[in-house]
PAZAPA-4460 file (N, C-alpha, C; in steps of 0.05 Angstrom, whole numbers, plus 32768, in hexadecimal, padded with zeros to 4 digits):
% residues 189
    n_x    n_y    n_z   ca_x   ca_y   ca_z    c_x    c_y    c_z   seq   type   mol
   7CEB   7B2B   8894   7CDB   7B31   887E   7CD2   7B41   8881     1      X     A
   7CBB   7B4E   88A5   7CA8   7B5E   88A1   7CAC   7B76   88A3     2      X     A
   7CD5   7B7D   8897   7CDE   7B96   8899   7CD4   7BA2   8877     3      X     A
   7CCB   7B8B   8865   7CC6   7B8B   8843   7CA7   7B9A   884D     4      X     A
   7C9F   7B94   885D   7C79   7B9E   8859   7C71   7BB8   8845     5      X     A
   7C89   7BC7   884F   7C77   7BE9   8862   7C7E   7BF1   883C     6      X     A
   7C8B   7BEF   8829   7C91   7BF2   8810   7C87   7BE2   87FD     7      X     A
   7C70   7BD4   87F1   7C70   7BC3   87E1   7C65   7BCF   87C6     8      X     A
   7C74   7BC5   87AE   7C72   7BD5   87A0   7C56   7BCE   8787     9      X     A
   7C47   7BAD   878A   7C31   7BA9   8779   7C14   7BBA   8794    10      X     A
   7C1E   7BCB   87A4   7C02   7BD6   87B7   7C12   7BE8   87AE    11      X     A
   7BEE   7C06   87A9   7BF1   7C13   87A5   7C00   7C29   87BD    12      X     A
   7C0D   7C34   87B3   7C1D   7C54   87C6   7BFD   7C61   87D6    13      X     A
   7C05   7C63   87F4   7BF9   7C6D   8805   7BDA   7C58   8806    14      X     A
   7BDD   7C3A   8800   7BC7   7C31   8807   7BCC   7C32   8824    15      X     A
   7BAE   7C27   882C   7BAB   7C1E   8851   7BB2   7BFB   8851    16      X     A
   7BBE   7BF2   885C   7BC9   7BDD   8865   7BCB   7BD0   887A    17      X     A
   7BC0   7BB4   8884   7BBC   7BA2   88A6   7BCE   7B90   889A    18      X     A
   7BDC   7B95   88A8   7BE9   7B75   88A7   7BE2   7B6D   88C5    19      X     A
   7BE3   7B4D   88B8   7BDF   7B3A   88DB   7BF1   7B1E   88D6    20      X     A
   7C01   7B24   88EB   7C0C   7B0B   88EE   7BFD   7AE7   88E6    21      X     A
   7C0B   7AD2   88E1   7C02   7AB8   88E7   7BF5   7AB2   8908    22      X     A
   7C12   7AC1   891A   7C00   7ABF   8932   7BE6   7AC4   8940    23      X     A
   7BE5   7AD7   8939   7BCA   7AEA   893D   7BAC   7AD8   892B    24      X     A
   7B98   7AEA   8937   7B76   7ADA   8928   7B71   7AFA   8935    25      X     A
   7B63   7B03   891C   7B4D   7B0F   890D   7B2C   7B05   891A    26      X     A
   7B2A   7B0F   892C   7B09   7B09   894C   7AEE   7B19   893F    27      X     A
   7AF4   7B2F   8933   7AD9   7B3C   8933   7AEC   7B58   8915    28      X     A
   7ACC   7B5C   891B   7ACC   7B77   8902   7AF2   7B88   8903    29      X     A
   7AF0   7B8B   88F0   7B17   7B9D   88F0   7B0B   7BC2   88EB    30      X     A
   7AF0   7BC1   88E4   7AEB   7BE2   88DC   7AFD   7BFC   88F4    31      X     A
   7AF4   7BF0   890B   7B06   7C09   891D   7B20   7C0A   8916    32      X     A
   7B3A   7BF0   8914   7B4C   7BF9   8910   7B48   7C0D   88F3    33      X     A
   7B3F   7C02   88E7   7B3D   7C11   88C0   7B40   7C26   88C4    34      X     A
   7B2A   7C34   88DF   7B2C   7C5C   88E5   7B42   7C5B   88EE    35      X     A
   7B51   7C54   88F5   7B71   7C73   8909   7B7A   7C76   88F3    36      X     A
   7B82   7C8F   8903   7B9F   7C9E   88F0   7BA9   7C9E   88E5    37      X     A
   7BB2   7C94   88D2   7BC8   7C7D   88C7   7BD8   7C9C   88B1    38      X     A
   7BDB   7CB5   88AA   7BE8   7CC1   88A2   7C07   7CC6   88B1    39      X     A
   7C1A   7CBF   88A7   7C25   7CC9   88BC   7C2D   7CB0   88D1    40      X     A
   7C19   7C9B   88D1   7C1C   7C88   88EC   7C1F   7C70   88E8    41      X     A
   7C26   7C64   88F6   7C2F   7C3B   88F6   7C17   7C32   8911    42      X     A
   7C14   7C24   890C   7C03   7C1E   891E   7C0E   7BF9   8927    43      X     A
   7C20   7BF6   893B   7C18   7BDB   8949   7C1D   7BD4   895A    44      X     A
   7C1D   7BB9   8967   7C18   7BB8   8985   7C33   7BB5   899A    45      X     A
   7C1C   7BD5   89A8   7C37   7BD1   89C3   7C3B   7BBC   89D8    46      X     A
   7C50   7BBD   89DF   7C53   7BA9   89FC   7C4C   7BB3   8A11    47      X     A
   7C36   7BA0   8A1B   7C32   7BAE   8A3D   7C41   7BA7   8A48    48      X     A
   7C3F   7BAB   8A5D   7C33   7BD5   8A66   7C4A   7BEA   8A57    49      X     A
   7C67   7BDA   8A47   7C6B   7BED   8A42   7C63   7BFE   8A22    50      X     A
   7C53   7C0C   8A29   7C43   7C26   8A16   7C51   7C3E   89F5    51      X     A
   7C4B   7C3D   89F1   7C5A   7C51   89DB   7C4A   7C68   89ED    52      X     A
   7C5F   7C77   89ED   7C4B   7C90   89F5   7C5E   7CB0   89E4    53      X     A
   7C54   7CCB   89E9   7C59   7CE0   89E6   7C7E   7CDD   8A00    54      X     A
   7C76   7CD6   8A0D   7C94   7CDF   8A1F   7CAD   7CC8   8A18    55      X     A
   7CA4   7CB3   8A16   7CB8   7C96   89FA   7CC3   7CA5   89DA    56      X     A
   7CB6   7CB5   89CB   7CBA   7CBB   89C3   7CCF   7CE0   89C4    57      X     A
   7CD0   7CE2   89DD   7CDA   7D01   89DE   7CF0   7CFA   89E1    58      X     A
   7CF1   7CE1   89F0   7D0E   7CCD   89FB   7D22   7CC2   89F1    59      X     A
   7D12   7CB6   89E2   7D19   7CB3   89BB   7D23   7CC9   89A9    60      X     A
   7D20   7CE0   89B1   7D32   7CFB   899F   7D45   7D05   89B5    61      X     A
   7D36   7CFE   89D0   7D50   7D0B   89DB   7D70   7CFF   89D1    62      X     A
   7D66   7CE5   89D5   7D74   7CC8   89D3   7D85   7CC3   89BC    63      X     A
   7D84   7CDB   89A9   7D7F   7CD8   8991   7D86   7CBB   8986    64      X     A
   7D6B   7CAF   8987   7D5F   7C9A   897E   7D6D   7C7E   8998    65      X     A
   7D7D   7C7C   89A0   7D83   7C68   89BA   7D7E   7C56   89C3    66      X     A
   7D67   7C6A   89D4   7D50   7C5A   89DB   7D2A   7C60   89D4    67      X     A
   7D24   7C49   89D0   7D0E   7C49   89C5   7CFC   7C25   89CF    68      X     A
   7CE7   7C35   89C5   7CD4   7C1C   89D0   7CBD   7C05   89B4    69      X     A
   7CCB   7BEF   89BC   7CCA   7BDE   89A6   7CA3   7BD1   89A3    70      X     A
   7C9C   7BCD   8992   7C80   7BBF   8999   7C86   7BA2   898F    71      X     A
   7C6D   7B9C   8980   7C63   7B7E   8986   7C5D   7B80   895B    72      X     A
   7C6A   7B68   8953   7C67   7B71   892F   7C4E   7B5F   892B    73      X     A
   7C3F   7B4C   8937   7C26   7B3F   8931   7C11   7B4B   8923    74      X     A
   7C14   7B63   8922   7C02   7B7D   890D   7C09   7B95   8911    75      X     A
   7C04   7BA9   88EF   7C0E   7BBC   88EA   7BF8   7BC9   88DA    76      X     A
   7BEA   7BD7   88E2   7BE5   7BEE   88D1   7BEE   7C0E   88C1    77      X     A
   7BE6   7C0A   88A8   7C02   7C1B   88A1   7BEF   7C28   8888    78      X     A
   7C05   7C36   887F   7C03   7C43   8863   7C1A   7C31   885B    79      X     A
   7C0E   7C27   883A   7C2A   7C26   8821   7C38   7C32   881D    80      X     A
   7C56   7C2F   8822   7C6D   7C47   881E   7C60   7C62   881E    81      X     A
   7C61   7C5F   883C   7C62   7C7B   884F   7C82   7C81   884E    82      X     A
   7C7C   7C99   8856   7CA5   7CA5   8858   7CA9   7CA0   886B    83      X     A
   7CC0   7C95   8868   7CDE   7C8F   887E   7CD6   7C6F   887D    84      X     A
   7CBF   7C63   8871   7CB9   7C4F   8874   7CD8   7C36   8883    85      X     A
   7CC5   7C2A   8893   7CDF   7C1B   88A1   7CEE   7C00   8887    86      X     A
   7CDB   7C00   8875   7CEF   7BF2   8858   7D00   7BF9   8855    87      X     A
   7CF8   7C12   884D   7D0E   7C27   883E   7D24   7C2E   884F    88      X     A
   7D1A   7C38   886A   7D37   7C39   887F   7D42   7C25   8886    89      X     A
   7D3E   7C0B   887C   7D4A   7BEE   8887   7D5B   7BF7   8866    90      X     A
   7D51   7BF5   884F   7D5E   7BF6   8835   7D75   7C03   8835    91      X     A
   7D74   7C2A   883F   7D87   7C34   883F   7DA1   7C2E   8851    92      X     A
   7D95   7C20   8865   7DB1   7C1F   8876   7DBE   7C03   8876    93      X     A
   7DA9   7BE9   8869   7DC2   7BDA   885F   7DC9   7BE6   8840    94      X     A
   7DCB   7BEE   8834   7DDC   7C01   8812   7DEE   7C0D   8827    95      X     A
   7DEA   7C1E   8833   7DFD   7C28   884F   7E16   7C1E   8859    96      X     A
   7E08   7C03   885A   7E16   7BF2   886E   7E1C   7C00   8890    97      X     A
   7DF8   7C04   8893   7E02   7C17   88A7   7DEE   7C02   88C4    98      X     A
   7DDF   7BF0   88BC   7DCA   7BE2   88D6   7DE4   7BE2   88E8    99      X     A
   7DDD   7BEC   88FF   7DDF   7BD6   8912   7DD0   7BC7   891C   100      X     A
   7DE1   7BB4   8928   7DDC   7B96   8924   7DCB   7B9C   8936   101      X     A
   7DC9   7B99   8946   7DB4   7B9E   8963   7D8D   7BA2   894A   102      X     A
   7D9A   7BA9   893D   7D7B   7BB8   8929   7D71   7B9C   891B   103      X     A
   7D85   7B92   891B   7D79   7B75   8902   7D62   7B60   890D   104      X     A
   7D5A   7B62   8925   7D3D   7B5C   8928   7D28   7B6B   892B   105      X     A
   7D14   7B63   890F   7D06   7B71   88FE   7CE7   7B87   891A   106      X     A
   7CE3   7B77   892F   7CDA   7B91   8944   7CE4   7BA6   894E   107      X     A
   7CFB   7BA4   8951   7D12   7BB5   8962   7D10   7BCA   893E   108      X     A
   7D1D   7BC4   892C   7D22   7BD4   8917   7CFE   7BE1   8911   109      X     A
   7CEC   7BD4   891B   7CD9   7BEA   8906   7CD6   7BF8   8922   110      X     A
   7CD7   7BF6   8938   7CCF   7C0B   894D   7CE9   7C19   8942   111      X     A
   7CFE   7C1C   8946   7D12   7C2C   8949   7D11   7C42   892D   112      X     A
   7D06   7C37   891F   7D06   7C47   8906   7CEE   7C55   8901   113      X     A
   7CDC   7C4F   8907   7CC8   7C60   8909   7CC6   7C5E   8926   114      X     A
   7CBF   7C72   893D   7CC0   7C74   8951   7CAD   7C8A   895D   115      X     A
   7CB4   7CA0   8944   7CAA   7CB9   8951   7C8F   7CB2   893E   116      X     A
   7C83   7CA4   892D   7C71   7C9A   8922   7C60   7C7D   8931   117      X     A
   7C6A   7C70   893C   7C60   7C5E   893F   7C4A   7C5B   8950   118      X     A
   7C38   7C55   895B   7C1A   7C47   8966   7C0F   7C2E   8969   119      X     A
   7C12   7C35   898A   7C02   7C12   8992   7BDF   7C1B   8990   120      X     A
   7BD6   7C03   897E   7BBB   7BF6   897B   7BB6   7BFE   899E   121      X     A
   7B98   7C06   89A4   7B84   7C08   89AE   7B8A   7BE7   89BC   122      X     A
   7B8D   7BE3   89DA   7B89   7BCB   89E1   7B6F   7BBC   89E5   123      X     A
   7B61   7BC8   89D8   7B3E   7BC3   89D8   7B3A   7BB6   89C0   124      X     A
   7B4B   7BC0   89A3   7B4A   7BB2   8990   7B5F   7BA3   898A   125      X     A
   7B70   7B9E   8995   7B90   7B8C   8986   7B96   7B87   89A0   126      X     A
   7B9D   7B71   89A8   7BA0   7B66   89CC   7BB0   7B4B   89CA   127      X     A
   7BBD   7B44   89D6   7BD6   7B32   89DE   7BC1   7B1A   89ED   128      X     A
   7BB8   7AFD   89E6   7BA5   7AE5   89F0   7BC0   7AF1   8A0A   129      X     A
   7BD2   7AED   8A14   7BDC   7AE4   8A32   7BD9   7B00   8A3C   130      X     A
   7BD0   7B13   8A2A   7BD4   7B27   8A40   7BB9   7B2C   8A55   131      X     A
   7BA5   7B30   8A37   7B8D   7B2F   8A36   7B7B   7B18   8A4C   132      X     A
   7B86   7AFE   8A4C   7B7B   7AE9   8A4B   7B83   7AE2   8A6D   133      X     A
   7BA4   7AE1   8A6E   7BB3   7AD4   8A80   7BB0   7AEB   8A99   134      X     A
   7BB6   7ADC   8AAD   7BC3   7AF2   8AC3   7BD8   7ADF   8AC9   135      X     A
   7BDD   7AF1   8AE4   7BEE   7ADD   8AF6   7BE4   7AC9   8B08   136      X     A
   7BCC   7AC7   8B10   7BC5   7AB4   8B17   7BA9   7AA8   8B17   137      X     A
   7BA0   7AA4   8B1A   7B7E   7A91   8B09   7B71   7AA7   8B1D   138      X     A
   7B65   7AAC   8B25   7B5B   7ABB   8B37   7B52   7AD8   8B23   139      X     A
   7B79   7ADB   8B1E   7B75   7AFA   8B17   7B6C   7AF6   8AFF   140      X     A
   7B7B   7ADD   8AF1   7B65   7ADD   8AD7   7B40   7AE6   8AD9   141      X     A
   7B43   7AD4   8AED   7B1B   7AD1   8AEE   7B10   7AE3   8AF6   142      X     A
   7B1F   7AEF   8AF9   7B12   7B19   8B09   7B13   7B24   8AE8   143      X     A
   7B2F   7B24   8AD6   7B29   7B30   8AC0   7B1B   7B2F   8AAD   144      X     A
   7B13   7B0E   8AAD   7AFF   7B10   8A9E   7ADE   7B1D   8AA9   145      X     A
   7ADE   7B20   8ABD   7AC2   7B29   8ABD   7AC6   7B48   8ABB   146      X     A
   7AE1   7B5B   8AC0   7AE3   7B78   8AC8   7AF3   7B7A   8A9C   147      X     A
   7AF4   7B68   8A92   7AF1   7B74   8A78   7AE1   7B64   8A67   148      X     A
   7ACE   7B52   8A6F   7ABA   7B50   8A55   7AB9   7B5B   8A3A   149      X     A
   7AAC   7B80   8A42   7A9E   7B8F   8A33   7AC2   7B8B   8A25   150      X     A
   7ADC   7B9D   8A31   7AE2   7B9C   8A1E   7AE7   7B8B   8A0B   151      X     A
   7AE7   7B6D   8A10   7AF3   7B5E   89FF   7AE3   7B51   89EA   152      X     A
   7AC3   7B68   89EE   7AB7   7B5E   89D4   7ABE   7B6D   89B9   153      X     A
   7AD1   7B7C   89BA   7ADB   7B99   89AD   7AED   7B8D   899F   154      X     A
   7AFE   7B70   89A8   7B1A   7B70   899F   7B18   7B66   8981   155      X     A
   7B25   7B71   8967   7B2C   7B70   8956   7B40   7B55   8949   156      X     A
   7B50   7B5D   8962   7B69   7B47   894D   7B74   7B3D   8968   157      X     A
   7B75   7B2C   896B   7B8E   7B20   898E   7BA1   7B11   8977   158      X     A
   7BB9   7B13   8987   7BD1   7B0D   8982   7BDB   7AF3   8994   159      X     A
   7BDA   7ADF   898D   7BE7   7AC5   8990   7C0D   7AC1   899F   160      X     A
   7C14   7AE3   89A7   7C31   7AD3   89A4   7C3C   7AC2   89BD   161      X     A
   7C57   7AB5   89BE   7C58   7AB1   89DD   7C63   7A92   89DA   162      X     A
   7C6F   7A7C   89D2   7C71   7A66   89CF   7C5A   7A57   89D5   163      X     A
   7C55   7A5A   89F2   7C37   7A46   89F9   7C1C   7A49   89F7   164      X     A
   7C1C   7A62   89EF   7C0A   7A71   89E9   7BFC   7A74   89C3   165      X     A
   7C09   7A5F   89BE   7C00   7A67   8999   7BE7   7A51   899E   166      X     A
   7BD3   7A59   898B   7BB9   7A46   8986   7BBB   7A39   8982   167      X     A
   7BCC   7A27   896E   7BC3   7A0B   8967   7BCD   79F6   8984   168      X     A
   7BD9   79FF   899D   7BD7   79FE   89B9   7BCB   79FE   89C6   169      X     A
   7BB0   7A18   89CC   7BA4   7A26   89DC   7B89   7A06   89C6   170      X     A
   7B81   7A0F   89B1   7B77   79FD   89A1   7B6A   79E1   89AB   171      X     A
   7B88   79D8   89BC   7B85   79AE   89C0   7B85   79A9   89DD   172      X     A
   7B7A   79C9   89F6   7B7D   79CF   89FF   7B59   79BD   8A10   173      X     A
   7B55   79B1   8A23   7B37   79AD   8A27   7B2D   79C9   8A39   174      X     A
   7B11   79BE   8A33   7B05   79DA   8A47   7B0E   79D7   8A5F   175      X     A
   7B0D   79FA   8A63   7B1A   79F8   8A87   7B3A   79F7   8A8A   176      X     A
   7B49   79EC   8A75   7B67   79DF   8A7D   7B77   79F2   8A7B   177      X     A
   7B86   79F8   8A92   7B99   7A0A   8AA0   7BA9   7A0B   8A8E   178      X     A
   7BB3   7A2F   8A81   7BC0   7A36   8A6D   7BD3   7A4D   8A7E   179      X     A
   7BEA   7A3E   8A75   7C0D   7A59   8A81   7C0D   7A4F   8A6B   180      X     A
   7C27   7A76   8A64   7C2D   7A7B   8A55   7C50   7A73   8A5B   181      X     A
   7C5E   7A8A   8A50   7C7B   7A93   8A51   7C82   7A9B   8A77   182      X     A
   7C6B   7AAC   8A7B   7C69   7AC0   8A8E   7C61   7ABB   8AA9   183      X     A
   7C56   7A9A   8AA6   7C4F   7A9E   8AC1   7C2E   7A9C   8AC3   184      X     A
   7C25   7AA6   8AB9   7C0A   7AC0   8AB1   7BF8   7A97   8AB4   185      X     A
   7BE2   7AA1   8ABB   7BCD   7A84   8AB4   7BAD   7A95   8AA7   186      X     A
   7BA8   7A7F   8AA7   7B88   7A8D   8AA0   7B76   7A69   8A9B   187      X     A
   7B6A   7A6D   8A97   7B57   7A4F   8A97   7B4E   7A51   8A66   188      X     A
   7B4E   7A39   8A6B   7B3D   7A38   8A42   7B27   7A35   8A4B   189      X     A
***
């Protein structure tokens, strides 16, 4: 379904679009995000610690698209119907019966098809709950709470990806109850 986001006929061509998934929350002003350059750029959440970079785009070109960096599809910022958008590329490949099976996952296809223009949102603006607030040990999570305090004031979108860190589960927790995510990272609610 997310592959269809980039070419919506009822939205004016070149309109600025911000997509936020249901497992994410908008927690503050979006104006900084909406100021990001969007001409020939698709913004998404990169997967920590593997950030999108010039080097990874170069490797992608050298390998003819065989190696590519995948992001998280919980949020996107883009211009509707931008040239060579994932929706159009997907339709073209399906029509030609040339869509590789490994690209049937939306995150993979979007990243593969837009590798040269995809960028990661600034982590101080869009962040994963589990990366921002949890750590391998409780004392590190506590230390993070002090060192990241100022940065956390600028987060606009927080995504709750991961089966153990969904918002409805977190809301059911008591104050100071310990949270443990799928990767063993911990924190206190």
